[in-house]
KOLLUMKOL-938073 format. One record per residue: residue in three letters; x, y, z of N, C-alpha, C, O, CB in turn; chain. Coordinates in steps of 0.001 Angstrom, whole numbers, plus 500000, padded with zeros to 6 digits. Glycine has a CB too. Example, Ala and Ser with C-alpha at 12.3 -4.5 7.8 and 13.67 -1.06 7.14 Angstrom:
2
  residuo     n_X     n_Y     n_Z    ca_X    ca_Y    ca_Z     c_X     c_Y     c_Z     o_X     o_Y     o_Z    cb_X    cb_Y    cb_Z  cadena
      ALA  513190  494310  507800  512300  495500  507800  513200  496700  507800  514236  496681  508465  511308  495527  509046       A
      SER  512850  497750  507080  513670  498940  507140  512900  500030  507870  513409  501138  508039  514084  499402  505725       A
This chain:
251
  residuo     n_X     n_Y     n_Z    ca_X    ca_Y    ca_Z     c_X     c_Y     c_Z     o_X     o_Y     o_Z    cb_X    cb_Y    cb_Z  cadena
      UNK  514075  348213  640053  512774  348334  639400  512184  349715  639701  512123  350140  640855  511808  347203  639873       A
      UNK  511754  350402  638649  511173  351723  638840  509788  351622  639470  509130  350583  639413  511096  352470  637507       A
      UNK  509358  352758  640085  508080  352763  640787  506929  352383  639866  506045  351622  640260  507824  354128  641398       A
      UNK  506932  352911  638634  505859  352590  637693  505823  351121  637346  504750  350534  637210  506010  353399  636434       A
      UNK  507010  350514  637199  507081  349087  636915  506567  348272  638092  505867  347275  637913  508514  348681  636578       A
      UNK  506926  348711  639317  506435  348016  640514  504922  348075  640572  504267  347072  640858  507038  348627  641792       A
      UNK  504369  349236  640305  502911  349398  640360  502226  348455  639383  501215  347834  639712  502514  350852  640054       A
      UNK  502782  348350  638179  502185  347454  637186  502282  346002  637622  501355  345220  637409  502862  347634  635832       A
      UNK  503412  345640  638236  503579  344260  638690  502625  343956  639851  502051  342870  639925  505043  344004  639116       A
      UNK  502465  344923  640751  501524  344747  641863  500120  344537  641324  499410  343638  641774  501559  345967  642814       A
      UNK  499715  345357  640368  498369  345236  639804  498191  343898  639089  497113  343307  639132  498089  346394  638833       A
      UNK  499245  343425  638436  499177  342125  637764  498943  341004  638782  498127  340110  638559  500474  341860  636965       A
      UNK  499666  341067  639890  499495  340059  640937  498094  340131  641535  497452  339101  641743  500550  340242  642038       A
      UNK  497621  341343  641812  496291  341499  642403  495202  341003  641462  494221  340404  641902  496038  342960  642765       A
      UNK  495373  341252  640172  494381  340784  639209  494346  339260  639140  493284  338664  638960  494672  341363  637828       A
      UNK  495513  338635  639285  495575  337170  639172  495132  336467  640451  494575  335370  640394  496988  336736  638821       A
      UNK  495375  337090  641606  495045  336441  642876  493730  336926  643469  493103  336209  644249  496151  336671  643868       A
      UNK  493302  338143  643105  492091  338720  643692  492354  339436  644992  491595  340324  645382  491068  337655  643915       A
      UNK  493432  339054  645675  493832  339675  646940  495238  339201  647269  495590  338055  646989  492830  339324  648101       A
      UNK  496045  340078  647862  497386  339687  648299  497793  340524  649500  497474  341710  649578  498414  339847  647152       A
      UNK  498492  339906  650426  498982  340636  651594  500228  341440  651220  500867  341186  650199  499292  339662  652761       A
      UNK  500552  342398  652059  501770  343187  651867  502988  342274  651867  503888  342421  651040  501904  344265  652966       A
      UNK  503006  341322  652810  504138  340406  652917  504300  339566  651647  505419  339355  651179  503963  339492  654132       A
      UNK  503191  339090  651094  503242  338281  649873  503769  339108  648705  504620  338643  647947  501848  337714  649539       A
      UNK  503268  340321  648560  503721  341183  647469  505208  341499  647596  505938  341507  646605  502910  342481  647444       A
      UNK  505648  341757  648825  507065  342062  649048  507953  340892  648641  509018  341085  648055  507310  342417  650518       A
      UNK  507504  339671  648958  508284  338481  648601  508321  338276  647092  509352  337899  646535  507704  337238  649281       A
      UNK  507194  338527  646435  507115  338301  644996  507920  339319  644198  508505  338985  643168  505678  338335  644550       A
      UNK  507948  340567  644679  508607  341638  643924  510016  341915  644449  510786  342646  643827  507769  342917  643984       A
      UNK  510343  341324  645597  511675  341436  646191  512017  342871  646604  513109  343369  646333  512717  340926  645214       A
      UNK  511055  343519  647266  511314  344824  647867  510736  344818  649276  510066  343863  649669  510699  345985  647007       A
      UNK  510990  345864  650027  510573  345907  651428  509067  346095  651565  508436  346707  650704  511301  347025  652158       A
      UNK  508485  345566  652653  507062  345792  652913  506702  347271  652981  505611  347659  652564  506662  345118  654203       A
      UNK  507611  348107  653504  507307  349545  653590  507150  350156  652198  506310  351034  651997  508415  350286  654368       A
      UNK  507950  349699  651242  507814  350188  649861  506498  349728  649250  505838  350482  648535  508992  349705  648996       A
      UNK  506124  348486  649536  504840  347973  649042  503691  348805  649597  502757  349143  648870  504658  346487  649427       A
      UNK  503757  349134  650884  502684  349928  651493  502565  351287  650820  501456  351764  650580  502932  350107  652998       A
      UNK  503694  351913  650515  503648  353210  649837  503054  353074  648434  502270  353917  647998  505057  353824  649757       A
      UNK  503436  352001  647733  502884  351776  646397  501377  351535  646454  500634  352030  645607  503581  350586  645727       A
      UNK  500928  350777  647452  499497  350501  647581  498727  351765  647918  497615  351967  647430  499250  349438  648651       A
      UNK  499313  352620  648751  498674  353894  649074  498491  354724  647802  497446  355342  647593  499511  354676  650118       A
      UNK  499522  354728  646959  499447  355465  645700  498406  354854  644764  497637  355579  644133  500817  355492  645018       A
      UNK  498380  353534  644673  497409  352860  643805  495976  353102  644284  495063  353270  643476  497698  351350  643752       A
      UNK  495791  353117  645608  494457  353380  646145  494033  354813  645839  492878  355059  645491  494424  353126  647664       A
      UNK  494961  355756  645967  494661  357153  645662  494291  357335  644193  493505  358216  643845  495853  358039  646015       A
      UNK  494861  356500  643341  494569  356558  641904  493330  355748  641531  492934  355710  640367  495763  356054  641109       A
      UNK  492722  355103  642524  491505  354347  642278  491728  353010  641613  490812  352471  640992  490593  355143  641452       A
      UNK  492944  352454  641729  493271  351201  641061  493275  349998  641992  493190  348859  641532  494603  351319  640403       A
      UNK  493375  350240  643306  493404  349147  644287  492676  349589  645546  492506  350782  645797  494869  348725  644619       A
      UNK  492254  348618  646323  491569  348865  647590  492302  348118  648685  492428  346894  648626  490074  348432  647526       A
      UNK  492796  348852  649701  493532  348221  650794  492575  347700  651860  491580  348342  652196  494527  349210  651415       A
      UNK  492902  346517  652382  492108  345942  653468  492842  344747  654037  493571  344061  653322  490695  345533  652978       A
      UNK  492647  344490  655351  493198  343315  656029  494698  343149  655796  495165  342025  655611  492476  342071  655566       A
      UNK  495467  344251  655803  496898  344137  655674  497381  343818  654282  498528  343409  654098  497381  343120  656586       A
      UNK  496519  344000  653295  496884  343750  651911  496049  344615  650993  495668  345728  651354  496711  342271  651558       A
      UNK  495763  344104  649805  494971  344889  648854  494325  343963  647836  494710  342804  647683  495849  345947  648141       A
      UNK  493337  344505  647150  492687  343808  646058  492389  344816  644960  492278  346011  645235  491390  343092  646534       A
      UNK  492259  344358  643725  491956  345300  642646  490576  345899  642834  489691  345256  643398  492049  344610  641279       A
      UNK  490385  347120  642370  489116  347818  642586  487944  347057  642012  486857  347072  642591  489166  349198  641979       A
      UNK  488136  346394  640893  487020  345666  640282  486529  344532  641172  485417  344040  640981  487432  345112  638924       A
      UNK  487350  344102  642159  486951  343034  643065  486852  343530  644501  486855  342733  645439  487935  341877  642981       A
      UNK  486765  344849  644675  486823  345411  646027  485659  344987  646899  485749  345082  648123  486867  346906  645956       A
      UNK  484575  344524  646311  483447  344075  647110  483492  342598  647433  482612  342071  648113  482178  344385  646407       A
      UNK  484526  341932  646939  484635  340489  647136  485029  340163  648570  485847  340864  649165  485652  339892  646162       A
      UNK  484456  339110  649123  484823  338674  650471  486230  338098  650460  486562  337273  649608  483816  337631  651008       A
      UNK  487063  338534  651410  488421  338016  651518  488380  336755  652367  487912  336810  653504  489391  339078  652129       A
      UNK  488852  335620  651857  488789  334365  652615  489533  334455  653941  490511  335191  654075  489360  333225  651787       A
      UNK  489052  333693  654914  489679  333665  656230  491148  333293  656130  491981  333871  656827  488953  332687  657144       A
      UNK  491475  332339  655275  492854  331899  655151  493756  333033  654703  494904  333131  655137  492954  330741  654180       A
      UNK  493234  333893  653831  494013  335044  653386  494219  336022  654534  495330  336502  654759  493322  335742  652207       A
      UNK  493141  336316  655259  493225  337275  656360  494149  336787  657459  494840  337582  658095  491846  337544  656932       A
      UNK  494163  335476  657685  494987  334937  658770  496471  335077  658483  497285  335041  659406  494651  333480  659008       A
      UNK  496838  335237  657202  498249  335407  656862  498701  336852  657024  499899  337112  657138  498503  334945  655439       A
      UNK  497763  337798  657036  498124  339202  657170  498533  339496  658611  497751  339267  659533  496951  340112  656739       A
      UNK  499745  339997  658813  500259  340350  660139  500209  339148  661092  499897  339289  662274  499454  341524  660728       A
      UNK  500523  337967  660552  500410  336739  661351  501326  336757  662569  500914  336339  663652  500730  335526  660492       A
      UNK  502549  337229  662415  503489  337231  663546  502970  338095  664682  503049  337710  665848  504872  337730  663101       A
      UNK  502436  339268  664340  501895  340167  665362  500679  339541  666050  500533  339633  667269  501512  341522  664736       A
      UNK  499819  338912  665269  498615  338300  665825  498957  337133  666757  498321  336951  667795  497698  337819  664696       A
      UNK  499955  336356  666381  500364  335234  667235  500953  335737  668545  500712  335153  669602  501386  334343  666507       A
      UNK  501719  336811  668481  502286  337387  669705  501186  337923  670611  501244  337764  671830  503281  338508  669364       A
      UNK  500193  338551  670016  499051  339060  670785  498292  337899  671420  497878  337985  672576  498104  339893  669880       A
      UNK  498109  336819  670672  497408  335648  671199  498135  335046  672389  497501  334641  673363  497244  334598  670111       A
      UNK  499466  334984  672320  500252  334451  673438  500098  335324  674675  500042  334815  675794  501735  334343  673052       A
      UNK  500030  336626  674480  499821  337526  675613  498415  337357  676170  498220  337394  677385  500060  338990  675198       A
      UNK  497444  337173  675298  496056  337016  675736  495875  335759  676583  495163  335780  677587  495121  336967  674525       A
      UNK  496521  334666  676179  496338  333414  676925  496950  333512  678316  496586  332735  679199  496961  332236  676160       A
      UNK  497867  334446  678530  498467  334616  679855  497460  335160  680873  497716  335126  682077  499672  335551  679766       A
      UNK  496325  335657  680396  495264  336123  681298  494484  334952  681887  493742  335116  682856  494308  337067  680555       A
      UNK  494653  333778  681300  493879  332603  681701  494718  331664  682560  495929  331546  682372  493355  331861  680466       A
      UNK  494064  331002  683500  494741  330041  684364  494262  328616  684130  494895  327655  684568  494537  330416  685812       A
      UNK  493136  328491  683436  492499  327187  683257  491189  327178  684023  491094  327729  685121  493428  326031  683733       A
      UNK  490189  326553  683440  488893  326469  684097  487934  327589  683724  486786  327584  684168  489086  326465  685565       A
      UNK  488381  328556  682911  487505  329676  682556  486552  329331  681411  486786  328411  680628  488341  330886  682176       A
      UNK  485484  330098  681347  484556  330075  680214  484865  331325  679389  484903  332433  679923  483027  330035  680686       A
      UNK  485083  331139  678092  485465  332291  677269  484683  332329  675958  484354  331295  675377  486966  332259  676977       A
      UNK  484397  333550  675512  483868  333779  674173  485036  334095  673251  485950  334826  673634  482811  334935  674163       A
      UNK  485012  333552  672047  485950  333907  670994  485144  334310  669769  484257  333570  669344  486925  332728  670672       A
      UNK  485439  335468  669196  484729  335867  667988  485359  335189  666769  486207  334308  666912  484746  337409  667827       A
      UNK  484946  335599  665587  485401  334936  664369  486643  335527  663756  486937  335247  662594  484332  334958  663372       A
      UNK  487384  336330  664484  488579  336967  663938  489739  335982  663815  489779  334958  664498  488989  338145  664812       A
      UNK  490682  336311  662930  491862  335462  662773  492742  335517  664019  493404  334533  664347  492668  335888  661538       A
      UNK  492758  336660  664723  493554  336745  665946  493007  335810  667014  493779  335185  667742  493582  338185  666470       A
      UNK  491687  335705  667118  491101  334764  668078  491338  333319  667654  491397  332430  668504  489598  335024  668228       A
      UNK  491473  333073  666363  491847  331726  665928  493242  331378  666443  493478  330261  666903  491799  331614  664382       A
      UNK  494162  332335  666366  495505  332098  666905  495450  331907  668420  496237  331141  668976  496447  333270  666550       A
      UNK  494533  332594  669084  494352  332392  670520  493853  330976  670795  494300  330331  671743  493367  333430  671096       A
      UNK  492932  330497  669972  492423  329127  670131  493563  328111  670071  493541  327109  670786  491375  328809  669043       A
      UNK  494550  328367  669226  495699  327464  669127  496501  327420  670427  497168  326427  670719  496605  327891  667975       A
      UNK  496432  328504  671207  497175  328575  672463  496443  327894  673625  497037  327655  674676  497447  330022  672813       A
      UNK  495170  327587  673442  494362  327072  674544  494634  325609  674865  494243  325121  675926  492914  327245  674225       A
      UNK  495293  324918  673965  495451  323466  674143  496315  323106  675344  496291  321964  675803  496052  322858  672896       A
      UNK  497079  324067  675857  497930  323793  677021  497190  323981  678340  497725  323661  679402  499151  324692  676994       A
      UNK  495964  324497  678282  495191  324769  679498  494173  323667  679759  493730  322980  678838  494480  326124  679391       A
      UNK  493813  323512  681022  492831  322508  681418  491492  323171  681765  491447  324257  682343  493353  321690  682619       A
      UNK  490425  322496  681400  489103  322911  681845  488546  324148  681187  487586  324730  681693  489132  323129  683271       A
      UNK  489121  324572  680064  488606  325740  679351  487334  325360  678596  487261  324299  677975  489672  326307  678376       A
      UNK  486338  326237  678655  485119  326070  677869  485027  327252  676912  485084  328408  677331  483840  325973  678787       A
      UNK  484883  326949  675624  484876  327979  674585  483496  328078  673948  482854  327067  673663  485939  327677  673512       A
      UNK  483051  329312  673731  481817  329586  672983  482224  330482  671822  482785  331556  672039  480692  330269  673895       A
      UNK  481951  330056  670591  482419  330819  669435  481446  330755  668271  480703  329786  668117  483773  330314  668993       A
      UNK  481462  331798  667457  480698  331799  666207  481616  331602  665012  481207  331801  663868  479912  333105  666056       A
      UNK  482876  331205  665281  483847  330990  664212  483800  329543  663730  483940  328618  664531  485265  331349  664692       A
      UNK  483608  329345  662451  483583  328011  661874  484966  327367  661974  485086  326192  662322  483116  328065  660408       A
      UNK  486007  328141  661666  487367  327610  661685  487822  327269  663102  488464  326241  663316  488328  328611  661060       A
      UNK  487492  328128  664069  487871  327851  665456  487155  326609  665979  487757  325786  666668  487555  329059  666350       A
      UNK  485879  326475  665654  485125  325292  666067  485755  324023  665505  485927  323036  666221  483664  325401  665614       A
      UNK  486097  324055  664226  486706  322886  663587  488059  322573  664207  488388  321406  664422  486860  323116  662079       A
      UNK  488844  323603  664496  490168  323385  665080  490063  322766  666471  490738  321780  666766  490942  324704  665150       A
      UNK  489220  323341  667322  489116  322855  668697  488499  321466  668784  488681  320770  669783  488302  323819  669521       A
      UNK  487774  321058  667754  487176  319721  667758  488243  318626  667771  487948  317474  668088  486268  319545  666541       A
      UNK  489478  318983  667430  490572  318004  667401  491216  317827  668773  492101  316990  668943  491630  318428  666387       A
      UNK  490771  318615  669749  491397  318579  671072  490328  318397  672147  489132  318504  671878  492212  319874  671331       A
      UNK  490772  318126  673344  489839  317911  674445  489474  319251  675097  489698  319464  676289  490448  316945  675492       A
      UNK  488920  320122  674302  488466  321431  674782  486963  321509  674525  486521  321456  673377  489238  322619  674068       A
      UNK  486196  321633  675574  484754  321695  675420  484386  322972  674685  484734  324070  675121  484046  321626  676791       A
      UNK  483685  322829  673571  483408  323967  672702  481945  323989  672289  481398  322990  671823  484304  323927  671465       A
      UNK  481328  325139  672468  479975  325368  671969  480055  326263  670736  480671  327328  670765  479067  326010  673070       A
      UNK  479429  325817  669664  479282  326655  668478  477934  327363  668579  476929  326741  668920  479388  325807  667151       A
      UNK  477910  328649  668286  476676  329423  668472  475552  329012  667541  474384  329284  667816  476958  330876  668279       A
      UNK  475899  328354  666432  474875  328139  665417  474597  329444  664690  475280  330443  664914  473582  327581  666046       A
      UNK  473611  329436  663834  473298  330614  663047  473546  330359  661574  473853  329239  661166  474115  331802  663519       A
      UNK  473408  331405  660786  473594  331290  659345  474980  331801  658971  475514  332694  659629  472495  332072  658581       A
      UNK  475563  331240  657919  476870  331698  657453  476743  333125  656942  475883  333419  656112  477430  330764  656345       A
      UNK  477594  334001  657435  477553  335405  657037  477873  335558  655557  478797  334926  655046  478532  336229  657877       A
      UNK  477104  336401  654871  477391  336689  653476  478574  337633  653333  479182  337712  652265  476171  337279  652802       A
      UNK  478902  338346  654399  480038  339281  654373  481351  338586  654699  482398  338902  654135  479807  340423  655356       A
      UNK  481271  337626  655627  482469  336934  656096  482099  335473  656296  481525  335113  657323  483030  337571  657422       A
      UNK  482418  334644  655338  481944  333257  655336  482639  332361  656340  482397  331154  656374  482110  332676  653983       A
      UNK  483500  332942  657155  484158  332173  658213  483396  332233  659520  483792  331594  660495  485565  332675  658426       A
      UNK  482287  333005  659562  481563  333168  660812  480066  332887  660646  479516  332934  659545  481772  334572  661352       A
      UNK  479433  332595  661786  477990  332397  661857  477364  333615  662532  477906  334144  663503  477637  331084  662628       A
      UNK  476219  334054  662010  475562  335248  662535  474058  335020  662614  473596  333904  662373  475877  336479  661657       A
      UNK  473305  336020  662936  471849  336154  663021  471353  335934  664445  472148  335746  665366  471168  335166  662073       A
      UNK  470043  335960  664615  469454  335906  665959  469674  334564  666647  469684  334504  667877  467969  336193  665883       A
      UNK  469851  333492  665891  470134  332192  666505  471477  332254  667236  471592  331828  668386  470144  331061  665431       A
      UNK  472495  332794  666547  473812  332936  667171  473738  333862  668382  474325  333571  669424  474836  333472  666155       A
      UNK  473025  334965  668248  472923  335914  669363  472188  335305  670551  472590  335513  671696  472211  337189  668911       A
      UNK  471125  334561  670296  470374  333930  671385  471241  332916  672138  471147  332803  673360  469113  333241  670834       A
      UNK  472075  332188  671413  472987  331247  672064  473942  331998  672987  474150  331596  674131  473779  330436  671012       A
      UNK  474516  333080  672491  475451  333875  673289  474766  334421  674529  475332  334383  675622  476032  335026  672458       A
      UNK  473556  334926  674368  472848  335546  675499  472324  334529  676503  471895  334896  677597  471697  336378  674989       A
      UNK  472357  333258  676134  471930  332212  677071  473090  331725  677943  472907  330844  678782  471326  331032  676304       A
      UNK  474284  332297  677744  475469  331844  678455  476163  333010  679151  475916  334176  678841  476434  331149  677493       A
      UNK  477030  332672  680092  477806  333675  680827  479254  333240  680819  479552  332065  681029  477282  333856  682292       A
      UNK  480172  334192  680575  481585  333848  680445  482451  334723  681346  482032  335783  681813  482035  333986  678990       A
      UNK  483654  334249  681569  484635  335025  682333  485304  336073  681452  485603  337179  681903  485696  334097  682946       A
      UNK  485539  335710  680175  486210  336619  679253  485519  336602  677893  485050  335559  677436  487694  336243  679105       A
      UNK  485464  337762  677259  485105  337863  675845  486335  338381  675116  486761  339514  675340  483852  338806  675616       A
      UNK  486903  337559  674250  488048  337966  673433  487541  338255  672023  486807  337455  671444  489168  336860  673418       A
      UNK  487932  339387  671484  487483  339720  670130  488452  340689  669476  489272  341318  670146  486068  340322  670156       A
      UNK  488349  340801  668169  489105  341796  667422  488109  342650  666646  486908  342383  666656  490150  341124  666465       A
      UNK  488609  343657  665987  487776  344543  665193  488654  345199  664150  489878  345171  664269  487063  345605  666078       A
      UNK  488058  345782  663138  488861  346313  662038  489569  347617  662356  490605  347916  661762  488000  346512  660849       A
      UNK  489030  348400  663285  489565  349748  663477  489617  350148  664943  488742  349802  665737  488733  350749  662710       A
      UNK  490673  350890  665280  490835  351437  666624  491414  352845  666481  492580  353008  666124  491764  350520  667517       A
      UNK  490599  353853  666758  491010  355236  666559  491604  355864  667804  491460  355346  668911  489846  356049  666101       A
      UNK  492269  356981  667604  492848  357719  668733  491774  358260  669659  492041  358547  670826  493715  358864  668230       A
      UNK  490561  358400  669142  489448  358863  669976  488885  357755  670861  487919  357967  671594  488343  359425  669101       A
      UNK  489498  356567  670788  489060  355452  671619  487928  354643  671037  487426  353725  671685  488654  355952  672936       A
      UNK  487512  354968  669817  486406  354246  669198  486897  352965  668537  487840  352975  667746  485696  355132  668170       A
      UNK  486237  351863  668878  486476  350564  668248  485343  350351  667251  484174  350437  667627  486548  349386  669316       A
      UNK  485661  350077  665995  484610  349979  664982  484919  348884  663969  486038  348376  663904  484434  351318  664265       A
      UNK  483902  348530  663176  484031  347439  662211  483089  347716  661042  482180  348540  661148  483717  346052  662873       A
      UNK  483312  347022  659929  482467  347261  658748  481300  346283  658637  480444  346454  657769  483307  347177  657493       A
      UNK  481246  345256  659499  480186  344262  659417  479235  344387  660606  479585  344018  661727  480781  342849  659357       A
      UNK  478040  344905  660362  477081  345155  661436  476686  343866  662160  476515  343871  663379  475838  345835  660876       A
      UNK  476540  342773  661427  476096  341520  662044  477114  340998  663050  476733  340417  664066  475841  340464  660971       A
      UNK  478408  341198  662783  479436  340752  663717  479561  341692  664902  479830  341252  666020  480772  340632  663010       A
      UNK  479369  342983  664669  479377  343965  665760  478315  343598  666786  478559  343654  667991  479134  345401  665219       A
      UNK  477158  343228  666313  476046  342884  667208  476391  341673  668073  476087  341661  669266  474769  342602  666394       A
      UNK  477019  340663  667488  477366  339460  668252  478482  339741  669258  478441  339254  670388  477790  338333  667303       A
      UNK  479474  340525  668846  480544  340871  669787  479994  341667  670967  480421  341482  672107  481648  341674  669075       A
      UNK  479050  342548  670683  478452  343329  671757  477738  342416  672747  477808  342630  673958  477476  344369  671189       A
      UNK  477052  341399  672235  476387  340427  673115  477417  339661  673944  477193  339403  675126  475529  339440  672286       A
      UNK  478544  339298  673331  479612  338608  674066  480132  339475  675208  480351  338986  676316  480767  338235  673119       A
      UNK  480327  340754  674936  480815  341676  675964  479819  341780  677120  480203  341763  678289  481072  343070  675358       A
      UNK  478556  341885  676779  477521  342038  677803  477376  340800  678666  476960  340893  679821  476194  342360  677160       A
      UNK  477716  339638  678118  477557  338374  678842  478850  337911  679508  478942  336770  679959  477063  337299  677898       A
      UNK  479846  338791  679570  481146  338422  680137  481530  339326  681300  481106  340479  681382  482226  338477  679064       A
      UNK  482335  338780  682187  482870  339571  683297  483902  340565  682791  483929  341715  683228  483491  338658  684368       A
      UNK  484763  340117  681857  485823  340961  681324  485841  340889  679796  485610  339836  679203  487189  340543  681900       A
      UNK  486124  342048  679174  486183  342135  677715  487595  342504  677286  488212  343412  677843  485161  343171  677179       A
      UNK  488099  341782  676279  489487  341959  675851  489535  342174  674337  489122  341307  673566  490352  340731  676256       A
      UNK  490041  343334  673922  490224  343616  672504  491626  343206  672081  492610  343602  672705  489978  345113  672201       A
      UNK  491713  342412  671021  492986  341996  670442  493154  342764  669135  492427  342512  668174  493042  340431  670210       A
      UNK  494097  343691  669087  494216  344571  667921  495670  344732  667512  496449  345362  668227  493598  345945  668214       A
      UNK  496044  344170  666371  497399  344421  665892  497481  345854  665368  496458  346485  665103  497801  343398  664783       A
      UNK  498694  346356  665223  498887  347776  664946  498377  348222  663578  498279  349424  663332  500331  348106  665056       A
      UNK  498048  347288  662678  497458  347689  661397  496046  348241  661578  495512  348889  660678  497431  346501  660432       A
      UNK  495438  347986  662746  494082  348481  663004  494069  349914  663536  493007  350532  663619  493381  347568  663992       A
      UNK  495233  350445  663896  495298  351761  664522  495100  352882  663500  495357  352723  662307  496635  351936  665235       A
      UNK  494628  354026  664020  494408  355223  663195  493442  354948  662049  493597  355476  660947  495736  355733  662637       A
      UNK  492451  354120  662325  491447  353795  661317  490059  353913  661931  489907  353890  663153  491674  352372  660743       A
      UNK  489054  354037  661081  487669  354009  661536  486840  353249  660510  487115  353301  659311  487112  355452  661750       A
      UNK  485829  352545  660991  484925  351793  660126  483495  352250  660376  483247  353083  661248  485065  350266  660368       A
      UNK  482570  351713  659622  481202  352232  659610  480450  352039  660920  479742  352940  661370  480438  351582  658514       A
      UNK  480601  350868  661535  479747  350528  662666  480508  350563  663996  481571  349958  664136  479136  349153  662456       A
      UNK  479949  351272  664951  480559  351413  666271  480437  350111  667049  479338  349587  667233  479906  352569  667053       A
      UNK  481578  349592  667507  481577  348405  668355  481465  348805  669823  480565  348357  670532  482849  347570  668120       A
      UNK  482388  349651  670268  482415  350100  671646  483468  351196  671757  484007  351650  670747  482711  348920  672627       A
      UNK  483757  351613  672969  484864  352525  673221  485871  351825  674123  485529  350886  674842  484366  353855  673862       A
      UNK  487094  352284  674078  488143  351656  674882  487771  351656  676359  488096  350711  677078  489482  352377  674677       A
      UNK  487099  352694  676815  486720  352768  678220  485723  351682  678616  485506  351451  679805  486138  354127  678521       A
      UNK  485110  351009  677629  484191  349900  677907  484936  348580  678110  484330  347575  678481  483183  349755  676766       A
      UNK  486238  348582  677869  487025  347349  677878  487826  347191  679164  488086  348158  679881  487963  347320  676684       A
      UNK  488206  345961  679433  489093  345684  680564  490545  345617  680117  491444  346035  680847  488696  344375  681249       A
      UNK  490778  345088  678911  492130  344980  678384  492136  345292  676888  491191  344976  676166  492705  343572  678646       A
      UNK  493220  345918  676445  493519  346053  675020  494923  345500  674826  495879  345978  675437  493404  347561  674523       A
      UNK  495041  344487  673968  496344  343879  673720  496752  344201  672284  496044  343868  671334  496308  342328  673966       A
      UNK  497892  344845  672145  498379  345281  670837  499880  345031  670760  500564  345043  671783  498054  346787  670588       A
      UNK  500393  344805  669565  501829  344617  669411  502596  345934  669545  503826  345937  669594  502127  343980  668064       A
      UNK  501877  347034  669605  502490  348348  669804  502109  348882  671177  500981  348683  671630  502054  349341  668693       A
      UNK  503031  349550  671836  502745  350168  673132  501753  351310  672930  502052  352265  672213  504054  350684  673810       A
      UNK  500588  351226  673547  499539  352215  673343  499548  353333  674378  498645  354169  674385  498210  351541  673356       A
      UNK  500533  353363  675237  500632  354436  676215  500743  355780  675489  501651  355983  674683  501848  354213  677154       A
      UNK  499816  356689  675779  499814  358008  675151  499176  358044  673778  499121  359108  673160  501200  358506  675047       A
      UNK  498693  356921  673282  498094  356877  671941  496728  357560  671899  496419  358273  670944  497957  355429  671475       A
      UNK  495919  357346  672922  494533  357813  672882  494399  359270  673315  495087  359733  674225  493667  356938  673765       A
      UNK  493504  359973  672644  493251  361373  672963  492037  361540  673864  491708  362658  674260  493059  362170  671692       A
      UNK  491371  360440  674191  490149  360493  674984  490294  359658  676253  491292  358960  676435  488950  360005  674159       A
      UNK  489299  359736  677121  489283  358987  678372  489225  357488  678077  488410  357037  677272  488084  359418  679254       A
      UNK  490088  356728  678730  490143  355275  678494  489642  354456  679677  489741  353230  679665  491559  354862  678170       A
      UNK  489102  355123  680704  488544  354399  681841  489590  353563  682546  490717  354007  682767  487405  353517  681393       A
      UNK  489206  352347  682895  490103  351440  683620  490763  350398  682718  491333  349419  683201  489338  350737  684716       A
      UNK  490683  350612  681420  491269  349636  680491  492781  349539  680712  493470  350548  680862  490964  350029  679018       A
      UNK  493271  348306  680729  494711  348051  680843  495262  347750  679454  494656  346999  678691  495003  346867  681830       A
      UNK  496422  348341  679124  497028  348152  677832  498217  347201  677959  499178  347473  678679  497459  349499  677234       A
      UNK  498129  346082  677245  499169  345068  677300  499876  344969  675967  499275  345185  674915  498586  343715  677694       A
      UNK  501158  344640  676015  501956  344506  674800  502811  343250  674938  503400  343032  675997  502848  345778  674552       A
      UNK  502897  342419  673900  503697  341193  673985  505154  341466  674335  505949  340533  674442  503627  340441  672676       A
């Protein structure tokens, strides 16, 4: 299949689905994910597609919220590996914050083997999942975010977080730059994650390698503010700035 034909087929799929991951497009068109990524880069440069969350959507729908289920399929293998590494930090009996990211949802799936864990989360999906198990879980409450309908936000959610103290805050973010800046495009979620970090003994960023070499609008924190960064890629030598005492873990 010629490149132009592939581009047209990709656009046809994006128009019909509204969003598709790189992996899904590769399976549908029967070419490698690396080729799909190059095609998407070209389509984005031409103003025909918008890349996000490990996939893309047509420009006419670029402002549309991507469902949690779609995001959870993007880089799922990497996220699950990161989650398994993250749970190794826990022994049982800890109090932990989990944000509304898909990577933290995969971490929630790993918690069922531990005893005495208490979870505080603003994730609707994580709350629903943990309700099926004997894991004590507090939902922050709040209003459903208009940007990301899988999470709860606003001052109610923040007040709940600030009324509690945790051993760990686990969270993800959209971007992690070489300058050590962690950033995201949703201000309301940045604010809640910051509260989780402030109310925890240790802060842990879960970032698959698709988040690297990127920047988003709102500053979350810097790597030097963290205790751990867990990524599927070895981050030794990646950062150009001071990283403080942050430990870099890789599955």
